[in-house]
C-alpha positions as CSV (number, residue, x, y, z in Angstrom):
1,M,-27.9,-63.4,-37.1
2,T,-26.8,-59.8,-37.3
3,V,-23.3,-58.7,-38.1
4,G,-22.4,-57.7,-34.5
5,A,-23.8,-60.9,-33.0
6,Y,-22.0,-63.1,-35.5
7,L,-18.7,-61.2,-34.9
8,R,-19.1,-61.5,-31.1
9,E,-20.0,-65.2,-31.3
10,A,-17.0,-65.9,-33.6
11,R,-14.6,-64.0,-31.3
12,E,-15.8,-65.8,-28.2
13,S,-15.7,-69.2,-29.9
14,A,-12.1,-68.5,-30.9
15,G,-11.3,-67.7,-27.3
16,F,-10.3,-64.1,-27.7
17,S,-11.2,-61.2,-25.4
18,L,-11.9,-57.7,-26.7
19,E,-8.4,-56.6,-25.4
20,E,-6.7,-59.4,-27.3
21,I,-8.4,-58.5,-30.5
22,A,-7.6,-54.8,-30.0
23,E,-3.9,-55.7,-29.5
24,R,-3.7,-57.9,-32.6
25,T,-5.6,-55.6,-35.0
26,R,-4.5,-52.2,-33.5
27,I,-8.2,-51.3,-33.5
28,R,-9.4,-49.6,-30.3
29,R,-11.3,-51.8,-27.8
30,T,-14.3,-49.4,-27.8
31,V,-14.6,-49.5,-31.6
32,I,-14.6,-53.4,-31.5
33,K,-17.3,-53.3,-28.8
34,D,-19.4,-50.9,-30.9
35,L,-19.1,-53.1,-34.0
36,E,-20.4,-56.1,-32.0
37,A,-23.3,-53.8,-30.8
38,E,-24.1,-52.7,-34.4
39,R,-22.8,-49.2,-33.8
40,F,-20.7,-48.3,-36.8
41,D,-20.4,-44.6,-36.4
42,S,-17.3,-44.8,-34.1
43,S,-15.4,-46.5,-36.9
44,G,-15.7,-43.3,-38.9
45,G,-18.2,-44.5,-41.5
46,T,-19.1,-47.7,-43.4
47,A,-15.9,-47.8,-45.4
48,Y,-13.8,-47.9,-42.2
49,A,-16.2,-50.3,-40.5
50,R,-15.9,-52.8,-43.4
51,G,-12.1,-52.7,-43.0
52,H,-12.3,-53.3,-39.2
53,I,-14.7,-56.2,-39.6
54,R,-12.5,-57.8,-42.2
55,A,-9.4,-57.5,-40.0
56,I,-11.2,-59.0,-37.0
57,A,-12.8,-61.8,-39.1
58,K,-9.3,-62.9,-40.2
59,I,-8.1,-63.2,-36.6
60,V,-11.2,-65.2,-35.4
61,N,-11.5,-67.3,-38.6
62,A,-15.0,-66.0,-39.3
63,D,-16.7,-66.3,-42.7
64,I,-15.7,-62.9,-44.2
65,D,-18.1,-63.2,-47.2
66,R,-21.0,-63.9,-44.9
67,L,-20.1,-60.9,-42.7
68,M,-19.7,-58.5,-45.6
69,T,-23.0,-59.6,-47.1
70,A,-24.8,-59.1,-43.8
71,F,-23.1,-55.8,-43.3
72,D,-24.0,-54.5,-46.7
73,E,-27.7,-55.5,-46.1
74,S,-27.8,-53.9,-42.7
75,T,-26.2,-50.7,-43.7
76,E,-27.3,-50.3,-47.3
77,T,-23.6,-49.6,-48.2
78,D,-23.0,-46.0,-49.1
79,T,-21.8,-45.3,-52.6
80,T,-20.8,-41.7,-51.8
81,P,-17.3,-41.0,-53.5
82,M,-14.4,-40.9,-51.1
83,I,-13.8,-37.2,-51.6
84,E,-17.3,-36.5,-50.2
85,L,-16.8,-38.8,-47.3
86,L,-13.6,-37.0,-46.5
87,D,-15.4,-33.6,-46.7
88,A,-17.9,-35.0,-44.1
89,N,-14.9,-35.8,-41.8
90,N,-13.4,-32.3,-42.3
91,A,-10.5,-33.8,-44.3
92,T,-11.1,-31.3,-47.0
93,S,-12.7,-27.9,-47.2
94,V,-15.5,-27.0,-49.6
95,R,-15.8,-23.5,-50.7
96,S,-19.3,-22.2,-51.3
97,R,-20.0,-21.0,-54.8
98,Q,-20.8,-17.3,-54.9
99,S,-21.9,-15.2,-57.8
100,V,-19.5,-12.5,-58.9
101,K,-20.5,-9.2,-60.3
102,I,-18.0,-7.7,-62.7
103,Q,-17.8,-3.9,-62.6
104,P,-16.5,-1.8,-65.6
105,R,-13.6,-0.6,-63.5
106,Q,-12.5,-4.2,-62.9
107,I,-12.6,-4.8,-66.7
108,M,-10.2,-1.8,-67.2
109,V,-7.9,-3.1,-64.5
110,A,-7.8,-6.5,-66.0
111,A,-7.0,-5.0,-69.4
112,S,-4.1,-3.1,-67.9
113,I,-2.8,-6.3,-66.3
114,I,-3.0,-8.2,-69.6
115,A,-1.0,-5.4,-71.3
116,G,1.7,-5.6,-68.6
117,I,1.9,-9.4,-69.0
118,A,2.4,-9.0,-72.8
119,I,5.5,-6.9,-72.0
120,I,6.9,-9.2,-69.3
121,I,6.4,-12.5,-71.2
122,P,9.3,-12.2,-73.7
123,S,11.9,-11.4,-71.0
124,S,10.6,-14.1,-68.8
125,I,10.9,-16.7,-71.6
126,A,14.5,-15.6,-72.2
127,I,15.3,-16.0,-68.5
128,A,13.6,-19.4,-68.4
129,H,15.6,-20.5,-71.4
130,K,18.9,-19.6,-69.6
131,V,17.9,-21.4,-66.5
132,S,16.9,-24.5,-68.4
133,Q,20.3,-24.6,-70.1
134,K,22.1,-24.5,-66.8
135,N,19.9,-27.3,-65.5
136,I,20.7,-29.5,-68.5
137,S,24.4,-29.4,-67.5
138,A,23.7,-31.1,-64.2
139,P,21.6,-34.2,-64.9
140,K,23.1,-36.1,-61.9
141,A,21.4,-33.9,-59.4
142,I,18.0,-34.4,-61.0
143,V,18.4,-38.2,-61.0
144,K,19.4,-38.1,-57.4
145,S,16.3,-36.1,-56.5
146,E,14.0,-38.5,-58.4
147,K,15.4,-41.5,-56.5
148,K,14.1,-40.1,-53.3
149,L,10.5,-40.2,-54.4
150,V,8.3,-43.0,-53.2
151,T,6.1,-44.5,-55.9
152,P,2.8,-45.2,-54.2
153,T,0.9,-47.2,-56.8
154,V,3.3,-50.2,-57.3
155,A,2.3,-53.5,-55.8
156,P,4.5,-54.9,-53.0
157,V,6.2,-57.6,-55.2
158,Q,6.8,-55.1,-58.0
159,Q,8.7,-52.5,-56.0
160,P,12.0,-54.0,-54.7
161,A,14.0,-51.2,-56.3
162,T,12.3,-48.6,-54.0
163,S,13.2,-50.5,-50.9
164,A,16.7,-51.2,-52.1
165,A,17.3,-47.6,-53.0
166,M,16.0,-46.4,-49.6
167,P,17.1,-48.9,-46.9
168,A,14.8,-48.1,-44.0
169,H,14.7,-48.9,-40.4
170,T,11.6,-46.8,-39.5
171,V,8.8,-45.7,-41.8
172,S,6.4,-43.1,-40.3
173,I,3.0,-42.0,-41.6
174,V,1.8,-38.6,-40.4
175,A,-1.7,-37.2,-41.0
176,S,-0.3,-33.7,-41.4
177,H,-3.1,-32.1,-43.5
178,G,-6.3,-33.9,-42.5
179,I,-7.9,-37.2,-41.6
180,T,-7.1,-40.5,-43.3
181,W,-7.6,-44.2,-42.8
182,L,-4.6,-46.5,-42.9
183,S,-4.1,-50.2,-43.3
184,V,-0.6,-51.8,-42.9
185,T,0.5,-55.4,-43.2
186,D,3.9,-57.1,-43.3
187,A,5.2,-59.4,-46.1
188,S,3.4,-62.4,-44.6
189,G,0.0,-60.6,-44.6
190,A,-0.2,-60.1,-40.9
191,Q,-2.2,-56.9,-40.0
192,L,0.1,-54.4,-38.3
193,F,-2.4,-51.5,-38.2
194,S,-5.9,-50.8,-39.4
195,G,-7.7,-47.6,-38.4
196,K,-8.2,-43.9,-38.7
197,L,-5.5,-41.3,-38.2
198,S,-6.9,-38.0,-37.0
199,N,-5.3,-34.7,-38.1
200,G,-1.8,-34.5,-36.5
201,A,-1.7,-38.2,-35.5
202,S,1.1,-40.6,-36.7
203,Q,2.1,-44.2,-36.8
204,S,5.6,-45.7,-37.2
205,F,6.6,-49.2,-38.5
206,D,9.7,-51.3,-38.8
207,P,10.0,-52.4,-42.5
208,T,12.6,-55.2,-41.8
209,N,10.0,-57.9,-42.7
210,G,8.5,-55.9,-45.5
211,L,5.5,-53.5,-45.4
212,S,2.4,-53.0,-47.5
213,M,0.5,-49.8,-46.8
214,R,-2.9,-48.6,-48.1
215,I,-3.7,-44.9,-47.4
216,G,-7.3,-43.6,-47.8
217,N,-6.5,-39.8,-48.1
218,A,-3.0,-39.6,-49.7
219,G,-3.1,-35.8,-49.9
220,A,-3.4,-35.5,-46.1
221,V,-0.4,-37.7,-45.4
222,S,3.4,-37.1,-45.2
223,V,5.8,-40.1,-45.3
224,S,9.2,-40.1,-43.6
225,V,11.9,-42.8,-43.8
226,D,14.4,-42.8,-41.0
227,G,13.3,-39.3,-40.1
228,K,13.7,-37.9,-43.7
229,D,10.5,-36.4,-44.9
230,Q,9.4,-37.8,-48.3
231,G,6.6,-35.3,-48.7
232,S,3.0,-35.9,-49.8
233,I,2.3,-39.0,-51.9
234,G,-0.9,-37.9,-53.7
235,A,-3.9,-35.7,-53.8
236,I,-6.7,-35.1,-51.3
237,G,-9.2,-38.0,-51.5
238,E,-6.9,-40.3,-53.4
239,V,-6.4,-43.9,-52.2
240,K,-2.7,-44.8,-52.6
241,S,-0.5,-47.9,-51.9
242,L,3.1,-48.0,-50.6
243,A,5.4,-51.0,-50.4
244,F,8.7,-51.7,-48.7
245,A,10.4,-55.1,-49.6
246,P,11.9,-57.1,-46.7
247,A,15.5,-56.3,-45.9
248,Q,18.0,-58.7,-47.6
249,T,20.5,-60.5,-45.3
250,N,24.1,-61.1,-46.5
251,G,24.7,-64.8,-46.4
């Protein structure tokens, strides 16, 4: 039995419609229908399709290992690095390599620039030294700035300090610099979202019950907590994880 046929049979046996699966997994109905028809392109590639199939299999209690084995055999799973997959989805830009011819005049200009740098460097070092001395006198401001950073590589159970330091009521993920895939679960493991964010798209989540996020293209994403932008969490093509511990109730 093929991947799509098994997936459809498991869904129907569990008594779920396409709309119900779409609502539970946050995967579009048309994408689920394409997966059952062995059309994986609408998922954005094999990596995304694998994630969608896993999410659906958990809901309908299908044999995930059997599905993954059949999927790998039918698609001959691509081993292309993530950065190249992102290039194919226009998440990054690749500059063509061009040969450069150096003219004698350019060499003379470069030599003049180097001579100018040799004059500027001593005074720049002196200025930098003065600035660094001023910064040393205010360590509290630096510590405060560092507390605002979100450490993306810590597992959910190992990052209570981050959530405690930043009590959050809304966590937003914005694909501000390209395309990315995103998987979000709560502390109980329930899937809140699994899919692709196109450039400019966003998703927001309530972290009250804890959040565990996995982001496929960290450099393309901006994170905000209660409307406060936390900035980029990694480089283009990097896969990063974020965790927010459940809110503690005073008893």
